[in-house]
KOLGU-4560 file (N, C-alpha, C; in nm, 3 decimals, padded with zeros to 5 digits):
<recs>
<n_xx: -05.649 n_yy: -07.210 n_zz: -07.230 ca_xx: -05.715 ca_yy: -07.223 ca_zz: -07.093 c_xx: -05.855 c_yy: -07.163 c_zz: -07.094 mol: A seq: 1 type: ASN>
<n_xx: -05.936 n_yy: -07.208 n_zz: -07.008 ca_xx: -06.076 ca_yy: -07.176 ca_zz: -07.006 c_xx: -06.118 c_yy: -07.018 c_zz: -07.015 mol: A seq: 2 type: LEU>
<n_xx: -06.046 n_yy: -06.928 n_zz: -06.939 ca_xx: -06.078 ca_yy: -06.803 ca_zz: -06.931 c_xx: -05.968 c_yy: -06.695 c_zz: -06.957 mol: A seq: 3 type: ASN>
<n_xx: -05.872 n_yy: -06.740 n_zz: -07.057 ca_xx: -05.776 ca_yy: -06.673 ca_zz: -07.080 c_xx: -05.679 c_yy: -06.622 c_zz: -06.977 mol: A seq: 4 type: ASN>
<n_xx: -05.657 n_yy: -06.702 n_zz: -06.866 ca_xx: -05.590 ca_yy: -06.649 ca_zz: -06.748 c_xx: -05.436 c_yy: -06.670 c_zz: -06.787 mol: A seq: 5 type: HIS>
<n_xx: -05.363 n_yy: -06.568 n_zz: -06.725 ca_xx: -05.208 ca_yy: -06.596 ca_zz: -06.730 c_xx: -05.187 c_yy: -06.658 c_zz: -06.574 mol: A seq: 6 type: THR>
<n_xx: -05.056 n_yy: -06.694 n_zz: -06.559 ca_xx: -05.020 ca_yy: -06.732 ca_zz: -06.425 c_xx: -05.026 c_yy: -06.624 c_zz: -06.326 mol: A seq: 7 type: ALA>
<n_xx: -05.014 n_yy: -06.488 n_zz: -06.363 ca_xx: -05.025 ca_yy: -06.370 ca_zz: -06.271 c_xx: -05.179 c_yy: -06.365 c_zz: -06.244 mol: A seq: 8 type: LEU>
<n_xx: -05.251 n_yy: -06.364 n_zz: -06.335 ca_xx: -05.403 ca_yy: -06.344 ca_zz: -06.308 c_xx: -05.444 c_yy: -06.453 c_zz: -06.227 mol: A seq: 9 type: THR>
<n_xx: -05.417 n_yy: -06.570 n_zz: -06.243 ca_xx: -05.456 ca_yy: -06.689 ca_zz: -06.175 c_xx: -05.414 c_yy: -06.669 c_zz: -06.031 mol: A seq: 10 type: LEU>
<n_xx: -05.283 n_yy: -06.643 n_zz: -06.001 ca_xx: -05.251 ca_yy: -06.628 ca_zz: -05.875 c_xx: -05.305 c_yy: -06.507 c_zz: -05.787 mol: A seq: 11 type: CYS>
<n_xx: -05.336 n_yy: -06.416 n_zz: -05.872 ca_xx: -05.405 ca_yy: -06.291 ca_zz: -05.800 c_xx: -05.548 c_yy: -06.340 c_zz: -05.764 mol: A seq: 12 type: ALA>
<n_xx: -05.622 n_yy: -06.416 n_zz: -05.862 ca_xx: -05.747 ca_yy: -06.464 ca_zz: -05.831 c_xx: -05.753 c_yy: -06.563 c_zz: -05.712 mol: A seq: 13 type: GLN>
<n_xx: -05.652 n_yy: -06.642 n_zz: -05.676 ca_xx: -05.667 ca_yy: -06.723 ca_zz: -05.593 c_xx: -05.602 c_yy: -06.700 c_zz: -05.459 mol: A seq: 14 type: ILE>
<n_xx: -05.532 n_yy: -06.582 n_zz: -05.465 ca_xx: -05.463 ca_yy: -06.527 ca_zz: -05.341 c_xx: -05.331 c_yy: -06.588 c_zz: -05.306 mol: A seq: 15 type: GLY>
<n_xx: -05.260 n_yy: -06.605 n_zz: -05.421 ca_xx: -05.104 ca_yy: -06.646 ca_zz: -05.414 c_xx: -05.023 c_yy: -06.519 c_zz: -05.432 mol: A seq: 16 type: GLN>
<n_xx: -05.032 n_yy: -06.431 n_zz: -05.341 ca_xx: -04.950 ca_yy: -06.310 ca_zz: -05.344 c_xx: -04.820 c_yy: -06.304 c_zz: -05.360 mol: A seq: 17 type: THR>
<n_xx: -04.758 n_yy: -06.391 n_zz: -05.289 ca_xx: -04.616 ca_yy: -06.404 ca_zz: -05.299 c_xx: -04.561 c_yy: -06.440 c_zz: -05.435 mol: A seq: 18 type: ASP>
<n_xx: -04.644 n_yy: -06.541 n_zz: -05.487 ca_xx: -04.612 ca_yy: -06.608 ca_zz: -05.628 c_xx: -04.636 c_yy: -06.494 c_zz: -05.728 mol: A seq: 19 type: LEU>
<n_xx: -04.755 n_yy: -06.426 n_zz: -05.714 ca_xx: -04.777 ca_yy: -06.324 ca_zz: -05.802 c_xx: -04.694 c_yy: -06.192 c_zz: -05.814 mol: A seq: 20 type: ALA>
<n_xx: -04.629 n_yy: -06.175 n_zz: -05.678 ca_xx: -04.530 ca_yy: -06.067 ca_zz: -05.690 c_xx: -04.401 c_yy: -06.120 c_zz: -05.749 mol: A seq: 21 type: ILE>
<n_xx: -04.373 n_yy: -06.247 n_zz: -05.727 ca_xx: -04.255 ca_yy: -06.300 ca_zz: -05.807 c_xx: -04.251 c_yy: -06.301 c_zz: -05.953 mol: A seq: 22 type: GLU>
<n_xx: -04.373 n_yy: -06.333 n_zz: -06.001 ca_xx: -04.406 ca_yy: -06.312 ca_zz: -06.146 c_xx: -04.407 c_yy: -06.186 c_zz: -06.199 mol: A seq: 23 type: LEU>
<n_xx: -04.441 n_yy: -06.068 n_zz: -06.116 ca_xx: -04.418 ca_yy: -05.952 ca_zz: -06.155 c_xx: -04.259 c_yy: -05.931 c_zz: -06.180 mol: A seq: 24 type: LEU>
<n_xx: -04.189 n_yy: -05.963 n_zz: -06.073 ca_xx: -04.046 ca_yy: -05.934 ca_zz: -06.076 c_xx: -03.989 c_yy: -05.993 c_zz: -06.194 mol: A seq: 25 type: ASN>
<n_xx: -04.026 n_yy: -06.096 n_zz: -06.235 ca_xx: -03.976 ca_yy: -06.170 ca_zz: -06.353 c_xx: -04.039 c_yy: -06.117 c_zz: -06.501 mol: A seq: 26 type: LYS>
<n_xx: -04.117 n_yy: -06.015 n_zz: -06.487 ca_xx: -04.156 ca_yy: -05.982 ca_zz: -06.616 c_xx: -04.318 c_yy: -06.000 c_zz: -06.652 mol: A seq: 27 type: GLY>
<n_xx: -04.390 n_yy: -06.059 n_zz: -06.563 ca_xx: -04.532 ca_yy: -06.096 ca_zz: -06.600 c_xx: -04.590 c_yy: -05.946 c_zz: -06.652 mol: A seq: 28 type: ALA>
<n_xx: -04.681 n_yy: -05.950 n_zz: -06.742 ca_xx: -04.769 ca_yy: -05.842 ca_zz: -06.785 c_xx: -04.872 c_yy: -05.799 c_zz: -06.681 mol: A seq: 29 type: HIS>
<n_xx: -04.857 n_yy: -05.693 n_zz: -06.626 ca_xx: -04.963 ca_yy: -05.649 ca_zz: -06.524 c_xx: -05.105 c_yy: -05.625 c_zz: -06.580 mol: A seq: 30 type: PRO>
<n_xx: -05.107 n_yy: -05.596 n_zz: -06.700 ca_xx: -05.233 ca_yy: -05.555 ca_zz: -06.757 c_xx: -05.318 c_yy: -05.647 c_zz: -06.844 mol: A seq: 31 type: ASN>
<n_xx: -05.281 n_yy: -05.764 n_zz: -06.847 ca_xx: -05.344 ca_yy: -05.874 ca_zz: -06.925 c_xx: -05.492 c_yy: -05.877 c_zz: -06.883 mol: A seq: 32 type: HIS>
<n_xx: -05.588 n_yy: -05.887 n_zz: -06.978 ca_xx: -05.743 ca_yy: -05.908 ca_zz: -06.949 c_xx: -05.777 c_yy: -06.040 c_zz: -06.977 mol: A seq: 33 type: GLN>
<n_xx: -05.828 n_yy: -06.105 n_zz: -06.870 ca_xx: -05.894 ca_yy: -06.231 ca_zz: -06.913 c_xx: -06.024 c_yy: -06.219 c_zz: -06.973 mol: A seq: 34 type: CYS>
<n_xx: -06.094 n_yy: -06.347 n_zz: -07.000 ca_xx: -06.227 ca_yy: -06.329 ca_zz: -07.044 c_xx: -06.314 c_yy: -06.249 c_zz: -06.965 mol: A seq: 35 type: LEU>
<n_xx: -06.391 n_yy: -06.147 n_zz: -07.031 ca_xx: -06.457 ca_yy: -06.067 ca_zz: -06.927 c_xx: -06.390 c_yy: -05.940 c_zz: -06.889 mol: A seq: 36 type: GLY>
<n_xx: -06.263 n_yy: -05.923 n_zz: -06.918 ca_xx: -06.198 ca_yy: -05.809 ca_zz: -06.901 c_xx: -06.128 c_yy: -05.793 c_zz: -06.751 mol: A seq: 37 type: GLY>
<n_xx: -06.136 n_yy: -05.899 n_zz: -06.666 ca_xx: -06.067 ca_yy: -05.883 ca_zz: -06.537 c_xx: -05.911 c_yy: -05.893 c_zz: -06.564 mol: A seq: 38 type: GLY>
<n_xx: -05.846 n_yy: -05.832 n_zz: -06.471 ca_xx: -05.698 ca_yy: -05.821 ca_zz: -06.460 c_xx: -05.660 c_yy: -05.866 c_zz: -06.323 mol: A seq: 39 type: THR>
<n_xx: -05.520 n_yy: -05.890 n_zz: -06.302 ca_xx: -05.469 ca_yy: -05.917 ca_zz: -06.182 c_xx: -05.500 c_yy: -05.813 c_zz: -06.073 mol: A seq: 40 type: ALA>
<n_xx: -05.497 n_yy: -05.697 n_zz: -06.116 ca_xx: -05.564 ca_yy: -05.585 ca_zz: -06.035 c_xx: -05.692 c_yy: -05.594 c_zz: -05.983 mol: A seq: 41 type: LEU>
<n_xx: -05.794 n_yy: -05.625 n_zz: -06.065 ca_xx: -05.920 ca_yy: -05.661 ca_zz: -06.033 c_xx: -05.931 c_yy: -05.765 c_zz: -05.919 mol: A seq: 42 type: CYS>
<n_xx: -05.878 n_yy: -05.866 n_zz: -05.946 ca_xx: -05.880 ca_yy: -05.987 ca_zz: -05.859 c_xx: -05.798 c_yy: -05.946 c_zz: -05.722 mol: A seq: 43 type: PHE>
<n_xx: -05.692 n_yy: -05.855 n_zz: -05.718 ca_xx: -05.623 ca_yy: -05.825 ca_zz: -05.602 c_xx: -05.722 c_yy: -05.736 c_zz: -05.518 mol: A seq: 44 type: ALA>
<n_xx: -05.801 n_yy: -05.646 n_zz: -05.582 ca_xx: -05.903 ca_yy: -05.565 ca_zz: -05.533 c_xx: -06.022 c_yy: -05.642 c_zz: -05.457 mol: A seq: 45 type: ILE>
<n_xx: -06.081 n_yy: -05.740 n_zz: -05.529 ca_xx: -06.174 ca_yy: -05.835 ca_zz: -05.492 c_xx: -06.153 c_yy: -05.906 c_zz: -05.369 mol: A seq: 46 type: GLN>
<n_xx: -06.009 n_yy: -05.941 n_zz: -05.358 ca_xx: -05.948 ca_yy: -06.008 ca_zz: -05.229 c_xx: -05.904 c_yy: -05.930 c_zz: -05.125 mol: A seq: 47 type: ASN>
<n_xx: -05.910 n_yy: -05.791 n_zz: -05.142 ca_xx: -05.867 ca_yy: -05.684 ca_zz: -05.057 c_xx: -05.713 c_yy: -05.712 c_zz: -05.023 mol: A seq: 48 type: ASN>
<n_xx: -05.648 n_yy: -05.744 n_zz: -05.140 ca_xx: -05.492 ca_yy: -05.772 ca_zz: -05.100 c_xx: -05.419 c_yy: -05.659 c_zz: -05.112 mol: A seq: 49 type: ASP>
<n_xx: -05.376 n_yy: -05.587 n_zz: -05.015 ca_xx: -05.302 ca_yy: -05.469 ca_zz: -05.010 c_xx: -05.172 c_yy: -05.492 c_zz: -05.074 mol: A seq: 50 type: ARG>
<n_xx: -05.098 n_yy: -05.573 n_zz: -05.034 ca_xx: -04.971 ca_yy: -05.605 ca_zz: -05.085 c_xx: -04.948 c_yy: -05.611 c_zz: -05.249 mol: A seq: 51 type: ARG>
<n_xx: -05.060 n_yy: -05.703 n_zz: -05.298 ca_xx: -05.050 ca_yy: -05.713 ca_zz: -05.436 c_xx: -05.111 c_yy: -05.588 c_zz: -05.503 mol: A seq: 52 type: LEU>
<n_xx: -05.191 n_yy: -05.522 n_zz: -05.469 ca_xx: -05.252 ca_yy: -05.408 ca_zz: -05.524 c_xx: -05.144 c_yy: -05.298 c_zz: -05.525 mol: A seq: 53 type: VAL>
<n_xx: -05.049 n_yy: -05.285 n_zz: -05.434 ca_xx: -04.949 ca_yy: -05.214 ca_zz: -05.422 c_xx: -04.832 c_yy: -05.244 c_zz: -05.512 mol: A seq: 54 type: SER>
<n_xx: -04.796 n_yy: -05.377 n_zz: -05.518 ca_xx: -04.693 ca_yy: -05.419 ca_zz: -05.613 c_xx: -04.752 c_yy: -05.401 c_zz: -05.757 mol: A seq: 55 type: ALA>
<n_xx: -04.883 n_yy: -05.439 n_zz: -05.786 ca_xx: -04.929 ca_yy: -05.415 ca_zz: -05.926 c_xx: -04.919 c_yy: -05.285 c_zz: -05.967 mol: A seq: 56 type: LEU>
<n_xx: -04.945 n_yy: -05.176 n_zz: -05.887 ca_xx: -04.945 ca_yy: -05.034 ca_zz: -05.913 c_xx: -04.782 c_yy: -05.002 c_zz: -05.928 mol: A seq: 57 type: ARG>
<n_xx: -04.678 n_yy: -05.051 n_zz: -05.858 ca_xx: -04.573 ca_yy: -05.015 ca_zz: -05.902 c_xx: -04.517 c_yy: -05.074 c_zz: -06.008 mol: A seq: 58 type: GLU>
<n_xx: -04.572 n_yy: -05.160 n_zz: -06.064 ca_xx: -04.543 ca_yy: -05.230 ca_zz: -06.206 c_xx: -04.661 c_yy: -05.163 c_zz: -06.307 mol: A seq: 59 type: TYR>
<n_xx: -04.704 n_yy: -05.070 n_zz: -06.274 ca_xx: -04.792 ca_yy: -04.986 ca_zz: -06.374 c_xx: -04.921 c_yy: -05.050 c_zz: -06.410 mol: A seq: 60 type: LYS>
<n_xx: -04.978 n_yy: -05.132 n_zz: -06.318 ca_xx: -05.119 ca_yy: -05.199 ca_zz: -06.364 c_xx: -05.197 c_yy: -05.059 c_zz: -06.388 mol: A seq: 61 type: ALA>
<n_xx: -05.293 n_yy: -05.082 n_zz: -06.483 ca_xx: -05.371 ca_yy: -04.971 ca_zz: -06.524 c_xx: -05.519 c_yy: -04.978 c_zz: -06.468 mol: A seq: 62 type: ASP>
<n_xx: -05.539 n_yy: -04.888 n_zz: -06.382 ca_xx: -05.672 ca_yy: -04.884 ca_zz: -06.310 c_xx: -05.789 c_yy: -04.820 c_zz: -06.386 mol: A seq: 63 type: TYR>
<n_xx: -05.755 n_yy: -04.780 n_zz: -06.521 ca_xx: -05.842 ca_yy: -04.721 ca_zz: -06.590 c_xx: -05.895 c_yy: -04.817 c_zz: -06.686 mol: A seq: 64 type: THR>
<n_xx: -05.856 n_yy: -04.922 n_zz: -06.704 ca_xx: -05.908 ca_yy: -05.042 ca_zz: -06.791 c_xx: -06.066 c_yy: -05.065 c_zz: -06.759 mol: A seq: 65 type: LEU>
<n_xx: -06.131 n_yy: -05.089 n_zz: -06.864 ca_xx: -06.275 ca_yy: -05.117 ca_zz: -06.850 c_xx: -06.296 c_yy: -05.275 c_zz: -06.849 mol: A seq: 66 type: PHE>
<n_xx: -06.364 n_yy: -05.308 n_zz: -06.736 ca_xx: -06.402 ca_yy: -05.462 ca_zz: -06.726 c_xx: -06.531 c_yy: -05.488 c_zz: -06.764 mol: A seq: 67 type: VAL>
<n_xx: -06.542 n_yy: -05.559 n_zz: -06.865 ca_xx: -06.676 ca_yy: -05.584 ca_zz: -06.939 c_xx: -06.761 c_yy: -05.670 c_zz: -06.848 mol: A seq: 68 type: GLU>
<n_xx: -06.726 n_yy: -05.753 n_zz: -06.767 ca_xx: -06.798 ca_yy: -05.839 ca_zz: -06.696 c_xx: -06.869 c_yy: -05.760 c_zz: -06.563 mol: A seq: 69 type: SER>
<n_xx: -06.799 n_yy: -05.648 n_zz: -06.535 ca_xx: -06.848 ca_yy: -05.567 ca_zz: -06.426 c_xx: -06.909 c_yy: -05.445 c_zz: -06.491 mol: A seq: 70 type: LEU>
<n_xx: -06.897 n_yy: -05.410 n_zz: -06.604 ca_xx: -06.964 ca_yy: -05.306 ca_zz: -06.684 c_xx: -06.898 c_yy: -05.168 c_zz: -06.620 mol: A seq: 71 type: GLY>
<n_xx: -06.798 n_yy: -05.160 n_zz: -06.573 ca_xx: -06.722 ca_yy: -05.030 ca_zz: -06.534 c_xx: -06.577 c_yy: -05.066 c_zz: -06.538 mol: A seq: 72 type: ARG>
<n_xx: -06.500 n_yy: -04.929 n_zz: -06.532 ca_xx: -06.360 ca_yy: -04.943 ca_zz: -06.511 c_xx: -06.308 c_yy: -04.984 c_zz: -06.373 mol: A seq: 73 type: PRO>
<n_xx: -06.201 n_yy: -05.037 n_zz: -06.359 ca_xx: -06.139 ca_yy: -05.085 ca_zz: -06.230 c_xx: -06.136 c_yy: -04.970 c_zz: -06.140 mol: A seq: 74 type: ILE>
<n_xx: -06.121 n_yy: -04.839 n_zz: -06.159 ca_xx: -06.107 ca_yy: -04.763 ca_zz: -06.055 c_xx: -06.235 c_yy: -04.740 c_zz: -05.981 mol: A seq: 75 type: TYR>
<n_xx: -06.345 n_yy: -04.772 n_zz: -06.043 ca_xx: -06.480 ca_yy: -04.740 ca_zz: -05.977 c_xx: -06.540 c_yy: -04.869 c_zz: -05.915 mol: A seq: 76 type: THR>
<n_xx: -06.448 n_yy: -04.975 n_zz: -05.904 ca_xx: -06.496 ca_yy: -05.081 ca_zz: -05.827 c_xx: -06.492 c_yy: -05.058 c_zz: -05.688 mol: A seq: 77 type: MET>
<n_xx: -06.585 n_yy: -05.135 n_zz: -05.608 ca_xx: -06.597 ca_yy: -05.116 ca_zz: -05.441 c_xx: -06.470 c_yy: -05.174 c_zz: -05.407 mol: A seq: 78 type: PRO>
<n_xx: -06.415 n_yy: -05.086 n_zz: -05.294 ca_xx: -06.291 ca_yy: -05.138 ca_zz: -05.251 c_xx: -06.265 c_yy: -05.073 c_zz: -05.113 mol: A seq: 79 type: MET>
<n_xx: -06.176 n_yy: -05.117 n_zz: -05.020 ca_xx: -06.157 ca_yy: -05.059 ca_zz: -04.903 c_xx: -06.085 c_yy: -04.911 c_zz: -04.901 mol: A seq: 80 type: SER>
<n_xx: -06.085 n_yy: -04.854 n_zz: -04.803 ca_xx: -06.014 ca_yy: -04.716 ca_zz: -04.794 c_xx: -05.860 c_yy: -04.748 c_zz: -04.802 mol: A seq: 81 type: GLU>
<n_xx: -05.817 n_yy: -04.861 n_zz: -04.739 ca_xx: -05.691 ca_yy: -04.897 ca_zz: -04.757 c_xx: -05.642 c_yy: -04.908 c_zz: -04.899 mol: A seq: 82 type: GLU>
<n_xx: -05.727 n_yy: -04.961 n_zz: -04.979 ca_xx: -05.681 ca_yy: -04.978 ca_zz: -05.131 c_xx: -05.706 c_yy: -04.855 c_zz: -05.201 mol: A seq: 83 type: LEU>
<n_xx: -05.788 n_yy: -04.762 n_zz: -05.153 ca_xx: -05.804 ca_yy: -04.645 ca_zz: -05.215 c_xx: -05.677 c_yy: -04.555 c_zz: -05.229 mol: A seq: 84 type: ARG>
<n_xx: -05.579 n_yy: -04.591 n_zz: -05.152 ca_xx: -05.472 ca_yy: -04.486 ca_zz: -05.136 c_xx: -05.378 c_yy: -04.537 c_zz: -05.251 mol: A seq: 85 type: GLN>
<n_xx: -05.413 n_yy: -04.645 n_zz: -05.327 ca_xx: -05.347 ca_yy: -04.687 ca_zz: -05.444 c_xx: -05.412 c_yy: -04.640 c_zz: -05.571 mol: A seq: 86 type: PHE>
<n_xx: -05.547 n_yy: -04.644 n_zz: -05.551 ca_xx: -05.649 ca_yy: -04.622 ca_zz: -05.674 c_xx: -05.744 c_yy: -04.523 c_zz: -05.641 mol: A seq: 87 type: ILE>
<n_xx: -05.731 n_yy: -04.399 n_zz: -05.706 ca_xx: -05.818 ca_yy: -04.304 ca_zz: -05.688 c_xx: -05.974 c_yy: -04.343 c_zz: -05.749 mol: A seq: 88 type: PRO>
<n_xx: -06.074 n_yy: -04.287 n_zz: -05.684 ca_xx: -06.198 ca_yy: -04.296 ca_zz: -05.725 c_xx: -06.234 c_yy: -04.223 c_zz: -05.855 mol: A seq: 89 type: TYR>
<n_xx: -06.155 n_yy: -04.115 n_zz: -05.878 ca_xx: -06.184 ca_yy: -04.040 ca_zz: -05.995 c_xx: -06.056 c_yy: -04.024 c_zz: -06.065 mol: A seq: 90 type: ARG>
<n_xx: -06.057 n_yy: -04.009 n_zz: -06.191 ca_xx: -05.935 ca_yy: -03.975 ca_zz: -06.269 c_xx: -05.887 c_yy: -03.838 c_zz: -06.257 mol: A seq: 91 type: LEU>
<n_xx: -05.755 n_yy: -03.814 n_zz: -06.260 ca_xx: -05.703 ca_yy: -03.672 ca_zz: -06.235 c_xx: -05.746 c_yy: -03.599 c_zz: -06.334 mol: A seq: 92 type: PRO>
</recs>
């Protein structure tokens, strides 16, 4: 496919939260990086999708991954305070 998406990253990008969570439940890899380094967690953050961010963190989505297209790691992305409860701004 064009941007090396998986079903999970595509669902996260287009806001199909229920389907994305179902894919996680069935074993989808939460840390797959698309072209440019984006992950399902990145897309969920960009969509301010609290449910999906929470589910991805439960499935060990890595917020320390570097996203080439953003020039920064996921945890430094701008996000709502609501999402910050799942992703700290600084590493422990």
